[in-house]
C-alpha positions as CSV (number, residue, x, y, z in Angstrom):
1,M,-6.5,-31.6,-10.5
2,K,-8.6,-30.1,-13.4
3,K,-9.8,-26.5,-13.0
4,E,-13.5,-25.7,-13.1
5,K,-14.6,-23.8,-16.2
6,V,-15.8,-20.6,-15.4
7,T,-18.1,-18.4,-17.5
8,K,-19.0,-14.9,-16.9
9,G,-22.4,-13.2,-17.6
10,F,-25.6,-11.4,-16.7
11,K,-28.7,-12.4,-15.0
12,A,-31.9,-10.7,-14.8
13,F,-34.3,-11.2,-11.6
14,N,-37.5,-10.1,-10.4
15,K,-37.0,-7.0,-8.3
16,D,-37.0,-9.2,-5.0
17,L,-34.0,-11.5,-6.5
18,T,-36.2,-14.2,-7.6
19,C,-36.4,-16.0,-11.0
20,R,-39.1,-18.6,-11.8
21,G,-40.0,-18.9,-8.0
22,F,-36.4,-19.5,-6.8
23,Q,-35.0,-17.0,-4.3
24,Y,-31.5,-15.9,-5.0
25,K,-29.1,-14.0,-2.8
26,E,-26.1,-11.7,-3.8
27,G,-22.8,-13.1,-2.9
28,E,-24.1,-16.5,-2.7
29,T,-23.5,-19.7,-4.8
30,F,-26.3,-22.0,-5.9
31,E,-25.7,-25.5,-6.9
32,M,-28.0,-28.5,-8.2
33,D,-27.5,-32.1,-9.0
34,E,-29.2,-32.1,-12.2
35,E,-27.5,-31.9,-15.7
36,P,-28.4,-28.4,-17.0
37,V,-30.4,-28.3,-20.1
38,R,-31.0,-24.9,-21.7
39,C,-34.6,-23.7,-21.2
40,E,-35.6,-26.9,-19.2
41,C,-33.2,-27.4,-16.4
42,G,-30.3,-25.3,-14.6
43,F,-29.4,-21.7,-13.5
44,H,-29.9,-19.8,-16.6
45,F,-27.9,-16.4,-17.8
46,C,-26.7,-14.7,-20.7
47,T,-22.9,-13.8,-21.7
48,E,-24.3,-10.9,-23.7
49,P,-25.7,-8.2,-21.6
50,L,-28.7,-7.1,-24.0
51,D,-30.0,-10.6,-24.2
52,V,-31.5,-10.6,-20.5
53,F,-34.4,-8.4,-21.8
54,Q,-35.6,-11.1,-24.0
55,Y,-36.7,-12.7,-20.6
56,Y,-37.4,-10.1,-18.4
57,P,-38.6,-6.4,-18.9
58,P,-35.9,-3.9,-18.1
59,A,-38.6,-1.6,-15.9
60,D,-39.5,-4.7,-13.7
61,S,-36.1,-6.4,-13.1
62,V,-32.7,-6.1,-12.0
63,I,-29.4,-7.2,-13.4
64,H,-26.6,-8.9,-11.7
65,H,-23.1,-9.9,-12.5
66,V,-22.8,-13.8,-12.3
67,E,-20.4,-16.7,-12.8
68,G,-21.5,-20.1,-14.2
69,F,-19.6,-23.1,-13.2
70,G,-18.8,-26.2,-15.5
71,E,-20.0,-27.0,-18.8
72,G,-23.1,-25.2,-19.7
73,S,-25.9,-26.0,-22.2
74,T,-26.4,-23.5,-25.1
75,D,-27.7,-23.3,-28.5
76,N,-27.6,-20.8,-31.4
77,E,-30.5,-18.9,-30.4
78,D,-28.8,-16.2,-28.2
79,S,-26.2,-16.2,-25.5
80,K,-28.4,-17.9,-22.9
81,I,-26.6,-20.8,-20.9
82,A,-27.6,-23.1,-18.5
83,V,-25.4,-24.4,-15.8
84,S,-25.6,-26.4,-12.5
85,K,-23.7,-24.0,-10.2
86,I,-24.1,-20.2,-10.1
87,K,-22.5,-17.5,-8.1
88,I,-24.5,-14.2,-7.9
89,G,-22.3,-11.0,-8.0
90,A,-23.1,-7.5,-7.8
91,Q,-26.0,-5.6,-9.0
92,I,-25.4,-3.8,-12.2
93,G,-26.8,-0.1,-12.5
94,L,-28.0,1.4,-15.4
95,P,-24.5,3.6,-16.3
96,E,-22.7,0.3,-16.0
97,F,-25.1,-1.7,-18.0
98,V,-25.1,0.8,-21.1
99,K,-21.2,0.6,-20.9
100,L,-21.4,-3.0,-20.8
101,S,-23.7,-3.4,-23.6
102,I,-22.0,-0.8,-25.9
103,D,-18.7,-2.8,-25.5
104,A,-20.2,-6.1,-26.2
105,I,-21.7,-4.6,-29.4
106,L,-18.4,-3.1,-30.3
107,K,-16.5,-6.6,-29.8
108,R,-18.8,-8.2,-32.4
């Protein structure tokens, strides 16, 4: 049995945990049947923490750890990826986000 690919990352939401009208919930997994296409269809997140601010303003959003499952749809613009299955992890506070961002920059 082949193990499903897991990609860890970061997702920004509106403060009520909605994104483009879809309601998410921490700790839950969401799945869709459609093939993911970046910026068109699928559950989107970023693998680099600072990239989330290209899509959501820091003052009006919350950021969570996420895990995307299966092959994702990407391009060379930034670290945004679309998947057909996503698990919403814990919210990331400012001190942790700063540390994760610095770590990501230093890894480049």
